[in-house]
N, C-alpha and C positions, 0 to 999 in steps of 0.2 A: 446776187452775184456772191460766189464762194470759190475757196482755193480747194480742190480736191487732195485727199490724203492717201487714196489708194487702199485704205483699210475698212473693212467691213465693220459696222458699229458706230460710225461717225454719224452726227446729226447736224442738221442746218436750221436756224431759225429762219421762220417765213414773215413774221411780223403782221399777219393777217387779224390776230386775235382771235380767229375762229378756225375750225379745222377745215383745211382746204378740200375741195371736191375734185379738182383737178390740178395736177402738177405735170409740167412739160420740161423737161432738162436736157441741156445741150453741152457738150464739151467745146468750149471756145477756141481751144487751144488746138485741138486736132480738126482735121477735114472730115471728109464723107466716112473715113473708118469708124467713126462714132455715131451712132445712130440717135435720133430725137426720141427720148424715150417718155413714154405718157402713162401717167396713173390717172385713173378715172373712178370714182367712187362706186359709179354703177356697175363696174367690171369687177371690183375687188371681191374676193371671196374668203380670205383669211390672211393672218399675218404670215404665214409660212406659203401661201399661193396667191400672191397680190395680182396676178393677171395683167401684166403690162403690155401695151400696144406701142409700136413705133410709127411717128408721123409720117416718116419718109418711106414707109413699108406698107403694103396692102395686107399683111398677114393677119391672122386671127390673134387674139389674146393668148398669152402663154404665161406660166409660172417662172418668169425670170427673175429669180430671188437675188441675183447679184447686181440688180438695180437699186433696190432699195433695202436690201438685206433679207436674210432668212427668217427674221422676226420683225416684220415691218412694223415701225412705229410713226403714225401721223396723228397729231392732235394740234391743239390752238395755238401751240408756240413754235414747233419743230416737225420735222420729218427725218427719217433714218435713211441711210445709205449703204448700199453693199459695195463691191470692190470692182464694180463695172467700170472701165475706163471712161465710158460715156456720161457716167454719172458722178464719177470720184476719181477721175485720173489723178495720180500722184504729181501734185506740184502745177497742175493745170488750171488753167482759168474755167469756170463753171458758170452757167446761168439757170435759174429755175424759174419758170413762170407759173405762179400759183393764183389760182381762182377758188372763190367760194361763192355760194349763191347769194344773191341780193333780190329780196321780193321786187318784183316789178322791173327789174333790171337784167338779170341773168337767171339762166336754169341750167342745170347739168343733170341728165337722167338717162333713161334707157326706155326702150319700147319693143313689142314684138311684131313682126312683119306678118301680113296676113295673104299677100300674095294675091290680092284683088284690086282692080282698079279704084274701088271704093276704099281706098287705104285707110290704115291706122290713123285716128286722130291723137295727137300729143298735146296734152295742156301744158302750157308754160306760164299763163297767169299775165301774159302780156302780148302785143303784136311783134313778132320777131323782125329785126333789120338783118341779121346775119346769123346762118345755122351750119354747123357742120356735123356730119353724120358718118359714122363708121359702124360697119357689121363686126362686132366683137367677136361671134361665134364662128366665121368663115373668112376666107380670103377675098376681101373686096376692097376698093379705093374709099379714101376719105373725100367725101363729096360735100362741097361749100356752095351755098345759095346765099344770095344777098338781096335786098330790095332796092338798091341803087342802078344795078344793071337792068333789072327788071321790075319796075313800081307796079306792075299789075299782075294778077293772076290770070292763068297759071305762071308759075315761075319754073321754068324748064332749062334754064342757063345756069351751068355749074362748072367748078373748077375743081382740081384734084390736088389735095395737099401733098401727096405722094409723087405727083407727077410733074413732068416739065410742059405737058401739052396745053394747048390753047384750050378755051373753054369748049364744052360740048353742051349737049341736050337739046331735046326736042318734045313736043306734046306726048310722044310715045317712048321718051327716053328719060325716066326719072323726073316727071314734074311733080311738084307739090303747090300747095296754097298756104300762104301767110294769112292767118286768122287773126282777129282781134284778141283771142285768147290762147293762141298756140299755132299748130300747122298740121296739115294733113296730107298724107300721101295719096297720088292721085294716078299710079300706075303699078304694074307688076314688077318692074325691074329689081332684080335680086340684089343690087347695090344699096337700094334703100328699103325694099319691101318683100323679101323673100318669106313665104310662108313659113311661119316656126322660127324663123332666125331672129336672134337678138341684136339690137343695135344700140350704141351709145350716141349721144349728141351734146353738143355745146350750142346755146342760143343765147343771144343778146338782144336787148328791145329797141324798137324803132323810137319810142318815147318813153323814157324812163319815169313814168308817173303812174300814180295809183290807178287811173282810169285812161286806158287808151281808146282810141275810136276805131271801128271797125273800117276795113280797106273800102 
């Protein structure tokens, strides 16, 4: 947590000791007028074009330089801020959730959809317990799967981080397989598997050990 200054160029220490792969920032003082800004390393383009997404919106990534600044710095000790009220509101209470990959425990990356029921396989190095997927190149929802609501493949029940809707999904609506070393898309739904589209994901392990058993 930190207190915003309202001035671009400020930095915040994150304490991870390694460079974060994902940063999610929210203004705790303001309400819905301040969005949940998301930095994801797989969507990052350059210091002047950071490609920010918003957890409460379905929009594609955009170079919103006012979130992390016009010359973004993200390293093993700190990250920079712009003058966006949602990430650096003057005098406001802020929170930043920072994640870095831990082998066998968490993975943050991207994949390209193929628009085929025999969909893309994504290697994580572990059996996932929880996955969130977002198309970074187009306007689609943030899709959340987990192994607790559905302990067996196919996993087709999903929630949407940007929506208050109840869970949705079926065998012909965004199903995926959770595998011993990653996950595989199993349908052509554009939210997770549009041909040629780019998707980012956050994944956490079922059993955070070096060797995980298959399902």
